PAFI-750667 format. One line per 4 residues: for each residue z negated, y, x negated of C-alpha. Coordinates in steps of 0.05 Angstrom, whole numbers, always signed. Each point is the difference from the previous one (the first is absolute). Layout:
BEGIN
Z Y X; ...
This chain:
BEGIN
+1010 -415 -34; -29 +47 +51; -52 +54 -9; -72 -17 +18
-37 +44 +48; -55 +41 -32; -57 +12 +49; -45 +61 +1
-71 -16 -22; -32 +29 +63; +34 -50 +47; -46 -50 +35
+19 -56 -46; -15 -57 +48; +50 +26 +52; +55 +5 -52
-20 -66 -30; +9 -34 +67; +67 +32 +10; +23 -18 -71
-24 -71 +8; +40 -8 +64; +60 +30 -35; -7 -47 -60
-5 -59 +48; +65 +20 +32; -34 +18 +66; +38 +65 +7
-16 +14 +73; -74 -7 -16; +7 +43 -62; +36 +53 +41
-56 +0 +50; -54 +4 -54; +35 +58 -34; +8 +33 +68
-76 -8 +10; -12 +35 -67; +48 +55 +20; -33 +10 +68
-71 +0 -26; +10 +52 -55; +6 +75 +0; +15 +4 -75
+74 +16 -13; +3 -44 -63; -30 -59 +36; +48 +9 +58
+59 +4 -47; -22 -63 -36; -9 -36 +66; +70 +22 +22
+27 -26 -66; -33 -67 +14; +30 +0 +70; +69 +15 -27
-6 -54 -53; -20 -49 +54; +60 +19 +43; +45 -4 -62
-26 -69 -18; +10 -22 +72; +73 +25 -5; -11 +53 +53
+37 +52 -41; +11 +51 +54; -74 +5 +15; -15 +0 -75
+47 +59 -10; -34 +38 +56; -69 -15 -30; +20 +21 -71
+31 +63 +27; -65 +16 +36; -35 -1 -68; +53 +47 -28
-4 +46 +60; -75 +1 +13; -32 -13 -68; +43 +38 -50
-55 +3 -53; -21 -72 +5; -3 -48 -59; +39 -48 +46
+64 +42 -2; +31 -35 -60; -10 -69 +30; +23 +23 +68
+65 +24 -32; +9 -66 -37; -8 -42 +63; +41 +50 +40
+57 -8 -51; -5 -75 +4; +1 +2 +76; +60 +47 +1
+38 -45 -49; -13 -61 +42; +26 +36 +62; +61 +25 -37
-21 +73 +0; +16 +6 -74; +4 +76 -6; -70 +6 +28
-23 -54 -48; +28 +38 -60; -40 +61 +21; -65 -39 +12
+6 -35 -68; +9 +69 -31; -63 +25 +34; -39 -61 -24
+23 +12 -72; -19 +74 +5; -70 -17 +25; -15 -61 -42
+39 -4 -66; -19 -58 -44; +15 -71 -21; +39 -16 +63
+51 +56 -12; +55 -46 -24; -9 -48 +58; -2 +56 +52
+59 +37 -32; +40 -65 +4; -18 -7 +74; +19 +72 +10
+67 -13 -34; +12 -61 +43; -13 +41 +63; +46 +56 -24
+55 -50 -16; -7 -31 +69; +4 +69 +30; +65 +13 -38
-33 +53 -43; +24 -28 -66; -16 +61 -43; -72 -3 +23
-1 -74 -13; +25 +10 -71; -53 +53 -13; -55 -45 +27
+23 -60 -41; +4 +44 -63; -71 +25 +14; -23 -72 +6
+30 -14 -69; -38 +59 -28; -67 -16 +33; -58 -29 -39
+0 -58 +6; +74 -2 +15; +35 -46 +49; +45 -57 -20
+56 +33 -39; +53 -52 +17; -13 +3 +74; -4 +75 +2
+64 +9 -41; +37 -48 +45; -23 +42 +59; +22 +63 -35
+68 -31 -14; +7 -21 +73; -18 +70 +22; +53 +31 -44
+50 -51 +27; -20 +20 +71; +15 +72 -20; +68 -25 -23
-17 +21 -71; +28 -65 -26; +5 +24 -72; -75 +11 -5
-15 -63 +38; +43 -42 -46; -32 +31 -61; -69 -17 +25
+20 -71 +19; +36 -10 -67; -62 +23 -39; -44 -47 +41
+48 -58 -10; +6 +10 -75; -74 +12 -13; -29 -57 +40
-10 -74 -11; -27 -8 +71; +52 -40 +39; -18 +32 +67
+7 +70 -27; +66 -17 -34; +27 -30 +65; -24 +60 +40
+32 +49 -49; +65 -38 -3
């Protein structure tokens, strides 16, 4: 699940509606142009930041991740007090992960969580852990997975504990990894979890 863009109330709603309709229809080039029109026609920083977020989302959905990263970074650099910052960080992290820039993704997920804590914490912490694991930063991965377990609502305990065990194994802390896998194996009836922990 991805965060939904929250639009400032002063935005000319019809311009954003047209851009969002094009986006929802999968017409990302048109949506990009419509969001660009909103950006060009406004002098309000919050409107411009929201338009940039729409542009970045359109580029992201069109799998133009390099352009999306540039656009999201423009929000961070030019509109540091915008309500769009959290969402820009989320999509920035997603874009970095897709491109294999996992260390940058870990940082962007952290910024998202600092700006917008809430019900998505477990999901975003797990994504952050996955990015850290892929970057070879196993201690950070463990911390993120443990934070996902402690979030409210928490993430899937079996999946997260398997990932924690794999992270300890990657650190060559086989004793801890085996303990985690043994507990998972012994305490589960789920065949997939038992097979994964075995």
